[in-house]
Structure formats: structure tokens, C-alpha cells
C-alpha positions as CSV (number, residue, x, y, z in Angstrom):
1,M,-15.9,-30.4,22.2
2,K,-16.6,-28.6,19.0
3,T,-20.1,-27.6,17.9
4,S,-20.0,-29.9,14.9
5,Q,-19.1,-32.9,17.1
6,A,-22.0,-32.1,19.5
7,V,-24.4,-31.9,16.5
8,D,-23.2,-35.3,15.2
9,A,-23.6,-36.9,18.6
10,L,-27.1,-35.4,19.2
11,A,-28.2,-36.4,15.7
12,A,-27.0,-39.9,16.3
13,L,-29.0,-40.2,19.5
14,A,-32.1,-38.6,17.9
15,Q,-33.5,-42.0,16.8
16,E,-35.2,-44.5,19.0
17,S,-33.2,-47.6,18.2
18,R,-29.9,-45.8,18.5
19,L,-30.9,-44.2,21.8
20,N,-32.0,-47.6,23.1
21,I,-28.6,-49.2,22.0
22,F,-26.7,-46.4,23.7
23,R,-28.7,-46.7,26.9
24,L,-28.2,-50.4,27.0
25,L,-24.5,-50.0,26.5
26,V,-24.3,-47.4,29.3
27,R,-26.0,-49.9,31.6
28,H,-23.3,-52.4,30.7
29,A,-20.4,-50.0,31.0
30,P,-17.5,-50.3,31.0
31,Q,-17.3,-53.8,29.5
32,G,-20.1,-53.4,27.0
33,L,-21.8,-56.2,25.1
34,P,-21.3,-58.3,22.0
35,A,-23.3,-57.3,18.9
36,G,-25.3,-60.5,19.0
37,Q,-26.4,-59.8,22.6
38,I,-27.4,-56.2,21.8
39,A,-29.5,-57.5,18.9
40,K,-31.2,-60.1,21.1
41,C,-31.9,-57.6,23.9
42,L,-33.4,-55.1,21.6
43,H,-35.0,-57.4,19.1
44,L,-33.1,-55.9,16.1
45,P,-32.2,-57.8,13.0
46,G,-28.4,-57.9,12.3
47,P,-28.3,-55.5,9.3
48,T,-30.4,-53.0,11.2
49,L,-28.3,-53.2,14.3
50,S,-25.1,-52.9,12.2
51,F,-26.4,-49.7,10.6
52,H,-27.2,-48.1,13.9
53,L,-23.9,-49.2,15.6
54,N,-22.0,-47.7,12.7
55,I,-23.8,-44.3,13.2
56,L,-23.2,-44.3,16.9
57,A,-19.5,-45.3,16.4
58,A,-19.0,-42.5,13.8
59,A,-20.4,-40.0,16.3
60,D,-17.8,-41.4,18.9
61,L,-20.6,-42.4,21.3
62,I,-19.7,-46.1,21.3
63,R,-16.5,-48.0,20.5
64,P,-16.1,-51.4,18.9
65,H,-13.6,-53.9,20.3
66,K,-12.8,-56.8,18.0
67,N,-12.1,-60.2,19.6
68,G,-11.5,-62.7,16.8
69,R,-14.7,-62.8,14.7
70,S,-16.9,-61.2,17.3
71,I,-17.2,-57.5,18.1
72,R,-18.0,-56.1,21.6
73,Y,-19.4,-52.6,21.8
74,S,-19.0,-50.3,24.8
75,S,-20.2,-46.8,25.5
76,A,-17.7,-44.0,25.0
77,L,-18.3,-42.4,28.4
78,D,-15.5,-39.8,27.9
79,S,-17.3,-38.5,24.8
80,V,-20.6,-38.5,26.5
81,N,-19.2,-36.5,29.4
82,G,-17.7,-34.1,26.9
83,L,-21.1,-33.7,25.3
84,A,-22.7,-33.0,28.6
85,Q,-20.0,-30.5,29.5
86,F,-20.5,-28.8,26.1
87,L,-24.3,-28.6,26.7
88,L,-23.9,-27.2,30.2
89,E,-20.8,-25.0,29.7
90,N,-22.8,-21.7,29.9
91,C,-25.4,-23.0,32.4
92,C,-26.7,-20.2,34.6
93,A,-24.2,-17.7,33.2
94,A,-26.6,-14.9,33.7
95,T,-26.8,-15.7,37.5
96,G,-23.1,-16.4,38.0
97,G,-23.1,-20.1,37.5
98,C,-24.5,-23.2,39.1
99,E,-23.4,-25.2,42.0
100,P,-22.0,-28.7,41.2
101,A,-24.5,-31.4,40.3
102,P,-25.6,-33.6,43.3
103,A,-24.1,-37.1,43.6
104,S,-27.6,-38.8,43.8
105,P,-29.5,-39.0,40.5
106,G,-32.9,-38.0,41.8
107,K,-32.0,-34.5,43.1
108,K,-31.7,-31.3,41.1
109,A,-28.7,-29.0,41.4
110,A,-29.3,-25.8,43.4
111,R,-28.6,-22.5,41.7
112,K,-26.6,-19.8,43.3
113,S,-28.5,-16.7,44.2
């Protein structure tokens, strides 16, 4: 991932409604949700939701899937993984690197000594 892509993704997520949309779509990965259901879950009016969805899509954090007249949105987990790797690519470089992250979400990764 290039620095400019990371900046765009982080800027897109640096707003409460967009972060909430993204987190909702991550919870419903990989199938995603229709725009109307996103609006209902987050209590957002259609034009506001559309604005935020467009910003997230432009940053390649979500992807629209047209089905007739409706649009379903899903999180772009490959892009999110790329962003996480970009952010952590130099993690613990001064100490020789980190051990792989644990499988369970509640534990912290141990650092090599």
C-alpha cells in the first residue's frame, strides 16, 4: 500500500458516522448489507448515508454490489488488511521485529527480546 492510499483510508475512517458504517459492514462480512438496512441500523438519512458510503468506497474500504435497483455494500477486507500491514510494517524494527499476532482478539502480541 502506498502512503497516499493509507492517508485516504485513515481520513475516511476519521469521522464517526463513517467509522460506524465500516464497523457495521465488517460485522456483516463477507455478504454486507443493503444501503437501506445500513441507514436503518445507524439511523442515518439517505442523502447523508450516500455521502458517507461514497467516501468509504473512494478510499477502497467498502465495495458496492448492484443488484437491480438496490445496492449492497460490503467491507473491502483485503484493503483493510493492506492498511493494517502498512501501519505495522516497521513494528518493533529497533528490537528485531515482533512475533506474529495471537489468534484470539483479547491477547497482546509478545515482543522478541
